[in-house]
C-alpha positions in Angstrom: 0.1 -0.2 -0.1 2.9 2.3 0.9 4.7 1.7 -2.5 1.1 2.5 -4.3 0.8 5.9 -2.7 4.3 6.7 -3.7 4.0 5.8 -7.1 0.9 7.7 -7.0 2.2 11.2 -5.6 5.3 10.6 -8.0 2.9 10.1 -11.4 0.9 13.2 -9.8 4.2 15.4 -9.7 5.3 14.4 -13.2 2.0 15.5 -14.5 2.0 18.7 -12.7 5.4 19.7 -13.7 4.9 18.5 -17.0 2.4 21.0 -18.0 3.2 24.1 -20.1 3.8 27.0 -18.1 1.9 29.9 -19.4 1.8 33.9 -18.8 -0.6 36.5 -19.4 1.9 39.1 -19.3 0.2 41.3 -16.8 1.8 44.4 -15.8 0.6 47.8 -14.0 -1.3 50.2 -16.2 -2.9 52.5 -13.5 -4.0 53.1 -10.2 -7.4 54.8 -9.7 -8.2 55.9 -6.2 -11.3 57.8 -5.2 -10.9 61.3 -3.9 -13.7 63.8 -2.1 -12.8 66.8 -4.4 -11.0 66.0 -7.5 -9.5 69.6 -8.0 -8.2 69.6 -4.3 -6.3 66.4 -5.0 -5.2 67.4 -8.3 -3.6 70.6 -6.8 -1.8 68.3 -4.6 -0.5 65.6 -6.7 0.7 68.2 -9.4 1.8 71.2 -7.3 2.9 69.2 -4.1 4.4 66.1 -5.6 5.2 67.4 -8.8 3.3 64.7 -10.7 2.6 65.5 -14.5 -0.9 65.9 -15.6 -1.9 63.7 -18.6 -5.0 63.7 -20.9 -8.1 62.3 -19.3 -9.2 60.1 -22.1 -12.4 59.3 -20.6 -13.4 62.8 -21.0 -15.8 62.8 -18.0 -16.0 65.6 -15.5 -14.5 64.6 -11.9 -12.0 62.5 -13.0 -8.1 63.7 -13.3 -5.0 61.7 -14.5 -1.6 62.0 -13.8 1.9 60.2 -15.1 3.4 58.1 -12.5 6.5 57.5 -14.8 7.6 54.2 -17.1 4.0 54.5 -18.9 2.0 54.1 -15.8 -0.7 56.4 -14.5 -2.8 57.7 -11.6 -6.3 58.7 -11.9 -8.1 60.8 -9.3 -11.9 60.1 -9.3 -14.7 62.1 -7.5 -17.5 60.6 -9.7 -18.4 57.8 -7.2 -21.6 59.3 -4.9 -20.8 57.4 -1.9 -18.4 58.7 0.9 -14.7 58.6 0.7 -13.1 57.0 3.7 -9.4 56.8 4.4 -8.0 53.5 5.0 -4.2 52.5 5.5 -4.4 49.2 4.1 -5.3 50.7 0.6 -2.8 53.1 -0.4 -0.5 54.3 -3.2 3.2 54.2 -2.6 5.6 56.3 -4.1 9.6 56.3 -3.7 11.9 59.4 -3.8 15.6 59.9 -3.3 14.6 63.1 -2.1 12.8 62.3 1.1 13.5 65.2 3.2 12.9 67.6 0.3 9.6 65.7 0.5 8.8 66.1 4.3 9.8 69.7 3.9 7.4 70.3 0.7 4.5 68.8 2.8 5.2 71.0 5.8 5.3 74.2 4.0 2.1 73.5 2.6 0.9 72.5 5.9 -0.3 68.8 4.5 -0.9 66.4 7.3 1.1 63.1 6.9 2.1 59.8 8.7 3.9 57.0 8.4 
């Protein structure tokens, strides 16, 4: 019996690894976040974080698009009628080699921040 179980597991593992691996080639395209006021949020991302505004191809009111570099985009959306709530578990993380300058910019603009 022990030999039959071992043999079955061996055959199963051969079948598992013999299957051709495929990929869908998925990459990040954009991130969309809900904002209470699209104009205020757009000012923050453009004037404080210096992100470049790009064309909103939806052409809908209440939506602004920004470049994150490398073909990645940030979409600010204020068209959802439900209230926007802050939840640290859902977030956008950006990296900068100029961390101290970013903190000074946030303080200069009196923008609250946390870790």
